MIMAR-740587 format. One record per residue (C-alpha): residue number from 1; x, y, z. Coordinates in steps of 0.5 Angstrom, whole numbers, plus 500, padded with zeros to 3 digits. Example, Ala and Ser with C-alpha at 12.3 -4.5 7.8 and 13.67 -1.06 7.14 Angstrom:
2
TORZA resi  px  py  pz
TORZA    1 525 491 516
TORZA    2 527 498 514
***
This chain:
143
TORZA resi  px  py  pz
TORZA    1 545 421 449
TORZA    2 552 423 447
TORZA    3 556 422 441
TORZA    4 560 417 446
TORZA    5 555 414 449
TORZA    6 554 417 455
TORZA    7 547 420 458
TORZA    8 548 428 460
TORZA    9 543 429 464
TORZA   10 540 437 466
TORZA   11 538 438 474
TORZA   12 533 443 477
TORZA   13 533 445 483
TORZA   14 527 444 486
TORZA   15 524 446 492
TORZA   16 521 440 498
TORZA   17 513 442 494
TORZA   18 517 439 488
TORZA   19 516 447 484
TORZA   20 523 449 482
TORZA   21 527 454 485
TORZA   22 526 461 483
TORZA   23 531 464 480
TORZA   24 535 470 482
TORZA   25 531 475 477
TORZA   26 523 472 479
TORZA   27 529 473 487
TORZA   28 530 482 484
TORZA   29 524 482 482
TORZA   30 519 481 487
TORZA   31 524 485 492
TORZA   32 524 491 488
TORZA   33 516 490 488
TORZA   34 515 490 496
TORZA   35 521 496 495
TORZA   36 516 500 491
TORZA   37 510 497 494
TORZA   38 513 500 502
TORZA   39 515 507 498
TORZA   40 509 508 495
TORZA   41 506 507 501
TORZA   42 509 512 505
TORZA   43 509 517 501
TORZA   44 502 516 501
TORZA   45 501 517 509
TORZA   46 506 521 510
TORZA   47 502 526 505
TORZA   48 494 525 507
TORZA   49 495 531 511
TORZA   50 494 536 504
TORZA   51 488 540 503
TORZA   52 483 539 498
TORZA   53 486 539 492
TORZA   54 492 536 493
TORZA   55 489 530 498
TORZA   56 488 527 490
TORZA   57 496 525 490
TORZA   58 495 521 496
TORZA   59 489 518 493
TORZA   60 493 516 487
TORZA   61 499 514 491
TORZA   62 494 510 494
TORZA   63 491 506 489
TORZA   64 498 504 487
TORZA   65 501 501 492
TORZA   66 494 497 493
TORZA   67 496 493 486
TORZA   68 503 494 486
TORZA   69 502 491 494
TORZA   70 498 485 491
TORZA   71 503 484 487
TORZA   72 509 484 490
TORZA   73 504 480 497
TORZA   74 503 474 489
TORZA   75 511 474 488
TORZA   76 514 474 495
TORZA   77 509 468 497
TORZA   78 510 465 490
TORZA   79 518 466 492
TORZA   80 517 462 499
TORZA   81 521 468 502
TORZA   82 519 466 510
TORZA   83 513 467 514
TORZA   84 513 473 516
TORZA   85 513 477 509
TORZA   86 508 476 507
TORZA   87 505 477 513
TORZA   88 508 485 513
TORZA   89 506 485 506
TORZA   90 498 484 508
TORZA   91 498 488 514
TORZA   92 501 493 509
TORZA   93 496 492 505
TORZA   94 491 493 510
TORZA   95 493 500 512
TORZA   96 493 502 505
TORZA   97 486 499 504
TORZA   98 484 503 510
TORZA   99 487 510 508
TORZA  100 485 509 501
TORZA  101 478 508 503
TORZA  102 478 514 508
TORZA  103 480 519 503
TORZA  104 476 517 497
TORZA  105 470 518 502
TORZA  106 473 525 503
TORZA  107 474 526 496
TORZA  108 467 524 495
TORZA  109 465 529 500
TORZA  110 468 535 497
TORZA  111 464 540 500
TORZA  112 464 539 506
TORZA  113 471 537 506
TORZA  114 473 543 504
TORZA  115 469 548 508
TORZA  116 472 544 514
TORZA  117 480 545 513
TORZA  118 478 553 510
TORZA  119 475 553 517
TORZA  120 481 549 521
TORZA  121 485 554 517
TORZA  122 481 560 519
TORZA  123 481 558 527
TORZA  124 486 561 531
TORZA  125 485 558 538
TORZA  126 484 551 541
TORZA  127 477 554 541
TORZA  128 476 555 534
TORZA  129 478 548 532
TORZA  130 473 545 538
TORZA  131 467 550 534
TORZA  132 470 547 527
TORZA  133 470 539 531
TORZA  134 463 541 533
TORZA  135 460 544 527
TORZA  136 463 539 521
TORZA  137 465 533 525
TORZA  138 458 531 528
TORZA  139 461 524 531
TORZA  140 467 528 534
TORZA  141 466 530 542
TORZA  142 467 536 544
TORZA  143 470 537 550
***
């Protein structure tokens, strides 16, 4: 109560679930994380064609994109930004995870990957490329 006997109520906007509505700062933060996630994902996908030792760069970008993407997904889910955005971020996280897993495998098999890349760089013809694939990628079927 105030001195004049009236009561003032402070009202906060609430979502239908009873939670307080997100503030503008929370919305901006969620959007920033989503933008950074998509930027990291794009940079990782564009740099996956690099050869060793530069293949470590997209691997680091992938790990960072996974962390930022999970944070973005949580922020967007809390913000209740609709059904499409969490689905898109989830699909991006799946692509990021699978690409990062493949890059980690290439880095773990460093010697084999380096040998295959050297062979592919020295292959001047399509038959040379086919020979490299037959020698170093046993799961590939040579046409």
